N, C-alpha and C positions, 0 to 999 in steps of 0.2 A: 468267349471268355477263356476257353481252353488254349487258344492260340496265344493270348496274352500271357497266360500262365507259362507256356513253353518259352516265350521270349524272356520272361522275367527270371527263369532259372539261371541262365548265364549271367544275367545282370545282377542277381543276387550274389553269385560268386564274385563278380567284379566288385560290387560294393563291399562285400565282406573282405576282399583282398585289399581294399584301399582304406578301410576305416581304422582308426586308432590314433596313436600318437602321430605328430607330424612327420611326413615322409622326407627323408633327407635327400637333397639334390647335390650336395657338395662334392661327391665322388665323380661327377659327370661334368663334361665340358661341351660347349657348343650346342649342336642340335640334340645330342643325347641328354644334356642337361635340360633343354626345353621339353623333351619327352617326359623325363622324370618329373619336371615341374607340373605337367598336366595331371599326372597321378596324384601329386601332392595337392593340387588345386581340388581335385575330385574328393580327396580325403577331407580337406578342410571343409568344403561344402557339405559333405555327408555328415561330418561331426556336428555342424551347425544346423543340420536338418533343413537345409536350403535346396529342397528338390527343384524349385524354380530355376535356380542358378545352375544346378547340375544339368538340367535338360536344355537350358538356353546357352550355356557357356562351355560345358565340360564334355558332352556327348556329340558324337558325329551326327549330322543331319539324317543319314540313312537309319541309324539306330533309333532316333527320335521318331522318325516316321513309321518304322516297324512297331513301335509302341503305341501308335495311335495319335501322333502329333504331340504338341506341347502338353495338352491337357492329359492325354493318355499316359504320356511319359511321366508327368508329375505325379499322377495317381500310382503308377507302378513303382516309382522311386520311393514315394511315401510309404507304401506298403512294405517295401524291402528295408527301408530304414527302421521300421517298427520291429523288425526281426533281428537287427544287428546289435551285438554287444560291442562294447569299446575295445577293439582289437588292435594289436600292434601290426605294422606292416613296414616293409623296406623294399626298395627297388634294388634288386641284385644285379641286373644287367639290362642294357638297352642295345637293341640291334636295329640299325637303320637299313631299310631296303634300298636297293640301288636306284629305284625310281625317285627317291628323295621325298616322297609324300606318304610313305607308310613306315611303321616301326612296330617292333615287338618288344615289350619290356617283361622281364621276369620279376614278379612281385612275390615276396615271401610274407606270409602272415601265419597267425595262429588261430585255428578254428577248432572249436570243441577240445581245447587243450593240446592239439597237435600242430606241428609245424606243417605248412602246406605251401607250395609254390604254384602260382598261376601265370600263364602267359596272357598278357593284356595286349590287344591290338589297338593301334592308334593310326590315325590318318591326319594329314595336314589339310585343314580347310580354312579358307580366307586368312591364311598366314599364321594359324595357331593349330597346335596339336590337340586332337580331340579323341576321346575313347570311342572305339568302334566295335569292340566286342572282346571275346576270349578266344 
């Protein structure tokens, strides 16, 4: 159980960073826009409390496995969503790695009344950008 809690701490920050109003992707083009869209998709699913969609569609396979597979992931996400207020977020920048299958997005949000920026890591799996961690 402690291991799950340790894995959920960064996941909590990720969900907090992605929740709130719709994340705009209009400032980005091409692959950068697709990365920003992945964060927007996470935000939409989190707002709708769709932990099943988050685990199946938005998170990288390695992260889902670390959370105990689909069922463990869904339980972890559900727990984290119960802790999240309706927060605003915006994708400030997207940096694509030279390998073409990983990226880092800087996501700005408001937590506990203060502005915070988080680095969100993504990987491209099966042709789609997925959240892999912080």
